[in-house]
N, C-alpha and C positions, 0 to 999 in steps of 0.2 A: 857152163852154169846148169844147174839142175832145174827141172820144171817145178814151179811153185803152184801155178793154177792152169788148168786145162779146160778150154771151152770146146765141147764136143757136139757138133750138129745141133746148134741151138736155134730154137724158134721161140719168140715171145713178143708180148705187147700188152695192150690194155683192152679188157673185155673181149669182144669178137675181132678186134683189129690186130692183125699180126704185123709187127714192125720189123723185128729182127728175124731174118730168114736164112736158116741153114748156115750158120756161122761156126767155124772151127778155127782155133788158134791156141797157142800156148804162151804163157808168161813165164819167163825165166827168173829165178831168184836174183835179186839185185838189179833188175832192169828199171829204166826210167822210160815209160811208154806213154805216148800221147795218142788219143783217138780224135781224129778230125773228120770233117765232112760238113756239107751244107745243112741248113735247118731242115728238120724232118728226116734226116738220113738214119736216125736211130742211135746217135751217140749216147745221150743220157739214158735211153732205154737199156742199152747194152750194159752200161755201168750199174744201173739198178738191178739188172738180172744177176750180174756177177757179185753184187753185194747182198743179194737176197732180199732187197726191198720189193722186188717182183719175183714171182716164180715162173720158170720156163713153161711154155706150152708143150714143147718137146725138147729132147736133148738133155745133156748133163753139164754141170760145172763142177770140176773136181779141184779141191784145194788139198795139196799134199796127198793126192790119190783118194781123198774122201769126198763123196758127193755132198755138196753144201746143203742140199735140200734135206738130207738126213742128219745133219749135224745139229746139236743143240744150239740154240741162239746164243747162249752164254759162251759156249766154246768158240763159236764163230766170232763173237765180239772180242774175244781174247787174242785173236789172230788177225782180224781184218777190221780196219776202221774206214768210215765213209764220211767225207766232208761234202754235203750237198751244196747245190748252187745257191740256194736261199735258205738261210737258217733263221727261223722265227723263234725268238725267245720271249715268252709272254711276260715274264716277271723280271724285275730289275735286280737280277743276281749280281754279285760281285764277280770279277774275273776269277778270283781264287775258287769261289763256289762252283763256277762252271767247269774249270779245269779239273777239280777234284771229282766231278761227276764222271770223268773219263775212267775212273777206277772202279766204277760199279760192276763191270763184268768180272772183276777179280775178287769181289766181296761175296760173302754168304748172305743169306736172307737176314735182314736187320743187323748185319754186322757193321760196326763202325770202322772207319779208316784207321789203319795202323800207322806207325811212324814211317814204315817203308812206303806205304801208299802216299803219304804226304811228301816224302822225299822225291818220289817219282813225279808227282804233280809239280813240285817246285823245279825239278830238272827240266820238265817239259816247257815251263815258262822261260827258263834260262836258254834252252835250245832255240826258242822262237824270239829271244831278246825282248821278253815281255814281263819279266819279274817286277819291274818298276810299276806295272799297271795292276798288280794283284789286288789292291784294295779299291780300285775304281769300279763303278757300276758299268755293266756291259753296254747300256744305252748312252753312256757318256763318251764312248770311244769313237774314233774316226773309222772309216770303212777299212782302211789298211790294218789298223790296230785290232779291229773286231775279227778280221779274217785270221790274223795271227793267233788270236785266242782260240778260235774254233779249231785251228790246226793243233794248237797246244793241247786242247782237250782230246783230240784224236790220238796224239802222241802219248798221252797219259794212259791210253789203253794198252800201250806197248805192243802195237801191231807189227806183224811181219810184212803185211801188205796194206798200203794206203791208197784208197780211191778218192779222187777229187773231181767234182763236176764243175767245170769252168771256174776255178778258184780266183781268176783275175777279172771276171766279167764286169764287176762294178767298180774297178779300181783305175786310177790314173796311171800313166806310164811309170812313174816313180814307184808307186806301190806294187805294180805288176812285177817289176824287176826285183823288188824287195822280197816278195813272196816266192818267186821262182828261184831266186838265189838261195833262199832258205831251203826249199825242197831239194835243190841240187846238192846242197851241203849235206842234208840228211841222207840222201841217196849215196853220196860218195863216202862220207865219214862213218855213217851208222849202218850202211848196207841195207837201208830201207828200200823195199820194192815199191815203186810208185807208178800208178796208172791214173792219168787225168784226161779229161775231155777239155779241149781247147778250141776256140774259134780262130785265134790268131796263128796263121800258118808260120809266120816268121819266129814267133816265140817257141812254137813246137819244134822248129828246125834247130834253134839255138840250144835248147835245154834237153831235148830227149834223144836217146840213142836209138829208138825205134818208133815208127809211126804206123798206125793203122788208119787207112783212108776208107770211109764208108760211103756207099752210094745206095740209096733206096733200100736200106736194111741189110745190105750185103757188103762183104769186104771187096773193095775195088782193087786195093793194092796194100801190101804190107812190106815193110823193110826199113832200111836206114833212111834218114832225111834225104840223102842224095838219090836213093832209089824211088822214093815216093813223090817228092816235091819236084817233079818235072813239069814243064809247061803243058806237055801232052796230057798228063794225068789230071792236072788242075783244071784245064779247059774242058776235059771230058766230064768231070764231075760237077764243077761249079758253073759251067756254061758261060764263062767269061774269058776274054783274052788277057793273058798275063805274060810278063817277061820274067824269067828266072835267072838271076845272076848269082855270083858268089859274094858273101860278106867279106870285105877286104881284111877284116881282122880275124874272124874265126874260120873263114873259107867254107862256112855252111851255106846251103842254098838260101837265097833271099828273093822273095816274091814281090814283084812290082805289078800293081794293078794298072791296066790300061783303061782310061775313061771311055765309055761307049761312044761319045761324040768324036773320039779320035781313032776309033777302030775302023 
């Protein structure tokens, strides 16, 4: 697989606080990558740097060999979509209105949507199994439905690369599986490259083909779920005792937490 995005000696954070420290790695076209790590390890900060929500203090991020800091925002949005952890929508837009907004990067100034744009928006709703919701108001939806709509809006951008910051954090287990099954399908059938931050180690193990484990703003380990999710790595980073077994169905690593009173 060819390299789609390259992170080269990256430093970044907020104000005078440097959170991400000298990180380098590559994302291959068609990968499904998860970024994991304890709270404060820099997961969301790294995602924001790669999607240009934040600018690096040092280093470069190259998308198809182009420095994203030098790309026009419109060009970037035509190729990269970002689904944040919390999406605040101030007005009671319909689902259709929100998804059509995903076409804005492809429109000229004051240009109205063409039939092609509307077809792409409709297909994005179909891909997320949400077309039946198109006339509903966004504030009338359940958490799972709302997340599908935000993903549909991102898909309407026709991105090559999709970033998601904890897309399952506010969902019950049923909706978590629903969203991750959808992302896996898009990755497998559409070739969409996906990078997401996850807290749940077992979900990262089941759905992703590569995992980056962060510790204190640096990469502690990167590789397949089998390479990253060992009890030694988890205990070193999360400071808790775990048992790592194999999922009897998928054979992927499965992390069992040991309560402290039994350690």
